[in-house]
C-alpha positions in Angstrom: 102.2 108.4 96.2 99.1 110.1 94.9 95.6 109.4 96.2 94.7 108.1 92.7 97.6 105.6 92.9 96.5 104.4 96.3 92.9 103.9 95.0 94.2 102.0 92.0 96.4 99.7 94.1 93.5 98.9 96.4 91.2 98.2 93.5 93.9 96.0 91.8 94.4 94.0 95.0 90.8 93.0 95.1 90.9 90.8 91.9 93.5 88.9 89.9 93.0 91.5 87.1 90.9 94.6 86.6 89.7 95.9 83.2 91.0 99.3 82.3 87.4 100.4 81.8 86.7 99.5 85.5 89.6 101.8 86.6 88.2 104.8 84.8 85.9 107.2 86.7 82.9 108.9 85.2 84.3 112.4 86.0 86.4 113.3 82.9 88.5 115.7 85.0 90.1 112.8 86.9 90.6 110.6 83.8 94.0 112.1 83.0 95.1 111.9 86.7 94.0 108.2 86.8 95.8 107.3 83.6 98.9 109.1 84.8 98.8 107.4 88.2 98.5 104.0 86.5 101.4 104.8 84.2 103.5 105.7 87.3 102.5 102.4 89.0 103.5 100.5 85.9 106.8 102.4 85.6 107.6 101.8 89.3 106.9 98.0 88.9 103.8 98.1 91.2 101.3 97.2 88.4 101.3 95.5 84.9 99.1 96.0 81.9 98.0 92.9 80.0 96.4 93.1 76.5 93.7 90.6 75.9 91.8 90.9 72.7 89.6 94.0 72.8 90.2 94.8 76.5 93.3 95.7 78.4 93.6 94.6 82.0 95.7 95.9 84.9 97.2 93.6 87.5 99.0 94.3 90.8 102.6 92.9 91.1 104.2 91.5 94.3 106.0 94.8 94.6 102.7 96.6 94.4 101.2 94.4 97.1 104.2 95.2 99.3 103.7 98.9 98.6 100.0 98.6 99.4 100.7 96.8 102.7 103.2 99.5 103.6 100.5 102.2 102.9 98.0 100.4 105.0 100.4 100.3 107.9 101.3 104.0 107.7 97.8 104.7 108.9 98.1 102.5 112.0 95.5 104.5 114.0 92.7 103.2 111.8 93.9 99.6 111.9 94.9 99.0 115.5 92.1 98.3 117.9 92.3 100.2 121.2 91.6 97.1 123.3 93.8 94.0 123.4 92.1 90.7 122.6 94.5 88.7 124.9 96.3 87.0 122.0 100.0 87.4 121.0 101.1 87.2 117.4 104.4 85.6 116.9 106.1 85.6 113.5 109.2 83.6 112.8 111.1 85.0 109.9 113.9 83.0 108.3 115.0 84.3 104.9 118.5 83.4 103.6 121.2 85.9 102.9 120.5 85.8 99.1 117.0 87.2 99.8 118.3 90.0 102.0 116.2 92.8 100.3 113.0 90.8 100.9 114.0 90.2 104.5 114.7 93.9 105.1 111.3 94.8 103.6 109.5 92.3 105.8 111.4 93.6 108.9 110.3 97.1 108.0 106.7 96.0 107.7 106.9 94.1 111.0 108.2 97.2 112.7 105.5 99.4 111.1 102.9 96.9 112.4 104.1 97.2 116.0 106.1 94.0 116.1 109.2 93.8 118.3 112.1 91.5 117.5 112.8 89.5 120.6 115.1 86.7 119.6 117.0 87.1 116.3 114.2 86.2 113.9 111.3 86.0 116.3 108.9 88.9 116.2 105.9 89.4 118.6 103.0 91.8 118.9 99.7 92.1 120.6 98.2 93.8 117.5 96.0 91.7 115.2 98.0 91.9 112.0 98.4 88.2 111.4 96.0 88.3 108.4 98.1 90.9 106.7 101.3 88.8 107.1 99.4 85.6 106.1 98.6 87.4 102.8 102.2 88.6 102.4 103.4 85.1 103.1 101.1 83.7 100.4 101.7 86.5 97.9 105.5 86.1 98.1 105.4 82.3 98.2 107.2 82.2 101.6 105.7 78.9 102.7 108.5 77.8 105.0 110.4 81.1 105.5 107.6 82.7 107.6 105.7 81.0 110.4 102.8 82.8 112.0 101.6 81.8 115.5 98.7 83.3 117.4 98.5 82.3 121.1 97.3 83.3 124.5 99.5 80.8 126.3 102.9 82.0 127.5 104.9 81.2 130.6 104.9 83.8 133.4 108.4 85.1 132.8 107.7 85.7 129.1 104.4 87.4 129.9 106.1 89.7 132.3 108.7 90.7 129.7 106.0 91.3 127.0 103.8 93.3 129.3 106.8 95.5 130.1 107.7 95.8 126.4 104.2 96.7 125.2 102.8 98.4 128.4 99.9 96.0 128.7 
């Protein structure tokens, strides 16, 4: 994905809709690259263009939000703090078979975020990505299919397993 496409996705994720004029840059050399990047995002299903009177607006799609989340996780060095805050993030994932592609996408994102699957659909991590998954949960309307728990309280045996798993 081009750097222009990444910038556009980030900008679109900030608001419900962004005017086409706001996406353009003052440098005319990049105008073509930006319009091409937006066209590619629309063709790949990551963005939509809406016409409204005199102004056209671009809007990020759920697929675009997933793509952006994946891009953010690919640069994990910048997102993961070097010191542990003492909290464990537990995500319970329960998507039915008819939503297998969404389930696989979420598993991929969980792995990229450093989560480990401990028990079938229970994922755990010491890394503070709960806000990212809270947004994914909201964006995809997964009100009961994803549960997010942040806790510092675990029994001693579980702590021992997790410390071995994550090297804490």
